C-alpha positions, 0 to 999 in steps of 0.5 A: 542253505537259505541262499535265496532268502539271505540274498533277497533280505540283504538286498532289501536292507541295503536300501537303508544304507547311507540314510541319515535317519529311519522315516516311515517312507524308507522303512515301509519301502525296505519292509515291503521288500523284506516281506516279499523275500519272506513270501518268496521263501515260501513263508506263510503269508500271515507269518510274513506280515506279522513279522514285518509289521512288528519290525516296522513298529519297532524300528519307528519307536527306536531311538537311533544311536549316534554311533549306529547307522539306520540300516545297522539298527534295522539289521539288528531289529530284523535279526531279533525278530527272525530269531523270535520267529524260529523259537528265540532260543534252542530247546534240548531234547528231553532224555530223562527216563529209564529208559528215555523213549523218543518217538519218531513221526512223520510222512514217508520219504521225510528222512525219518529212518535216516534221522533215527540213525543220526540221532542214535549217533548224536546221543551215543557220542555223548556216551548214552547207551542207545537202542534203535527200534524198527516199528515201520511194519509196512515199507519192506526195506524199513527194517533192513535200512535201520539194521544197516545204519545201526551197524554203520554207527555201532548201535543195536537194533531191535526188530521183529520182522514177523510181527505186524503190530507196532504197538507190541514191537515198541513195548517189547523194545522197551522191556528189552532195553530195560533188561540189556541196560539201554538208556534211550530207545528211539522208536522209528514208526511208519510213515505214508505218502500223505496224511491219513486217518489210519496212520494217525490212529496207529501212531496215536496207539503207539504213543499212548502204549509207550508214553515216550519222554519225547515225540519228534516230528520229522519233515523234509524242509524242501517241501516249504509250506507243505511241511508247515501244513503236515506239521499242524495235522500231526500236532493236532493229533499227537501233540508232538514235543519238537520238529526235525527239519531234514535236507536243510542243506538243499533248502535255499528258500527256508519257508519251513524253518521260518514258519513252522514254529509260528504255526504249531508253536513247537520248537525246531530241535534239530536240523539235518545238514548232510546225508552223512551220519554225523549230518545233524545239528541242534537248531539255534534260532539266533544262530540261523538268523545271523546266517540268513542276514549274512553275518556268519555263525562263528560259534557253530564253525568252532564247535564243528571244528572241536568235534573234528579236532584230533588233539594228538594229530594236532600236536604232531603237526604243530611240532612239524611246523615248528621244525619247519618240517610240514609236508604233503602227508600233514597237509593231507591230514588237515584236509581230512579234519576240514572234510569231517566238519561238513559240506564246504559251502555250509562252513563258508556260510558260517564265516561272517561276510563270506556267504554274501561274497560268494553267493554266486560261486559254486562251492562243490563238496568235491572241491578237495578231490583234485588236491587229494588226487595230486598228493596221492599220486606222489610217492611216500618219499615225495610227500615227505620231502616236497623239495625233491618234486622236480619237473619230471616228477610233476609231470608223472604226478600230473599223469597219474592223478589225471590233473593238469601240470598247471594244477600240480604246479599251483598246489606246489606254489600254494604249499611253498607259500603256506609253509612260508607263512607258517614259519614266519608265524612260528618265528613270531611266536618264539620272539613273543615267548622270548620277550615274556622270559625276559620280562620274568 
């Protein structure tokens, strides 16, 4: 995400590298390029001008520390201002109430229904008892879509297919939630292809009737400045509490994320990071600013790893490594854990420096498929005992997986190198433990 914006801003900031000090001239030249990068990213013109003016004022008023280069100082100032532009700090969703009611709003095609399911799963993982409510009475497949999502994630869906009154449906859903012990009700409302008076009156009526604890506006981030204009139109009528940016994984520009808070003065609370049902992240402005500037996002990377982490499986593999018995079954298991963490390119962007290094490299989400095909073409005995994979077995695996013999040999070579490295690290750990015992 934000590849174009990140590349352009970093290119602009490189002009200050090696400079002895910050001056009116070099700051003006750098910020001219930063402003251009923001405008190219479809950021609102007034927002782009305001933020670069603030950066200039802070940069020229800054006492440069001896240990810090001017370029580094400006990167820090830009990072702080991008963070402020996107809201300063993360804002949690309000789920207080018995039950708490979350009202979803937005245009048709913004990903509102899918996000309702994602949010339900996110809250369910926190141990909350959630009820999804189908109040889109216009789109023929909307109720069915929500039911399919509910079944997929194990969350109940309240629907009245024959009732065409969304206000009544929402009120009945809340009564049903109270009767069945549900703690959170997510109300999925109808959208239209454009902002219109009928839609606005309807969602105003639903909000007034159910008094939600949280109203979220869902918008497709890839629509850029249109997303900001739509957000303003909705906020003027229903005064929502927060924004959800969907399809951010496919947004190379980032105009909506950078403009929306400044224009409507409402926080971005969630972002959609993939099409999968767990493709949802809480929005952290500081982490996003860090990623835009190519500095990575290690905290989010660790959090994703913890979510995908299977403690029992990790202990089993650790035991295999200590015994020097790590095999292809274990390797395949580790690949599955990594895949649970999200799109590969997204993960790479969280590693400091890697986003810029690999900006022109296409990293497909199917990057692991060739490896999985090769391993799955092995017999159980071969996966458990990699050392028996002679030339004839490798040729059979190549044919069975549809991969070249060279790819099979490369995988074997990489696997052997990985085993050697694991063995060496294990020996170092053992020596370290022995030293600790001798000290005691």
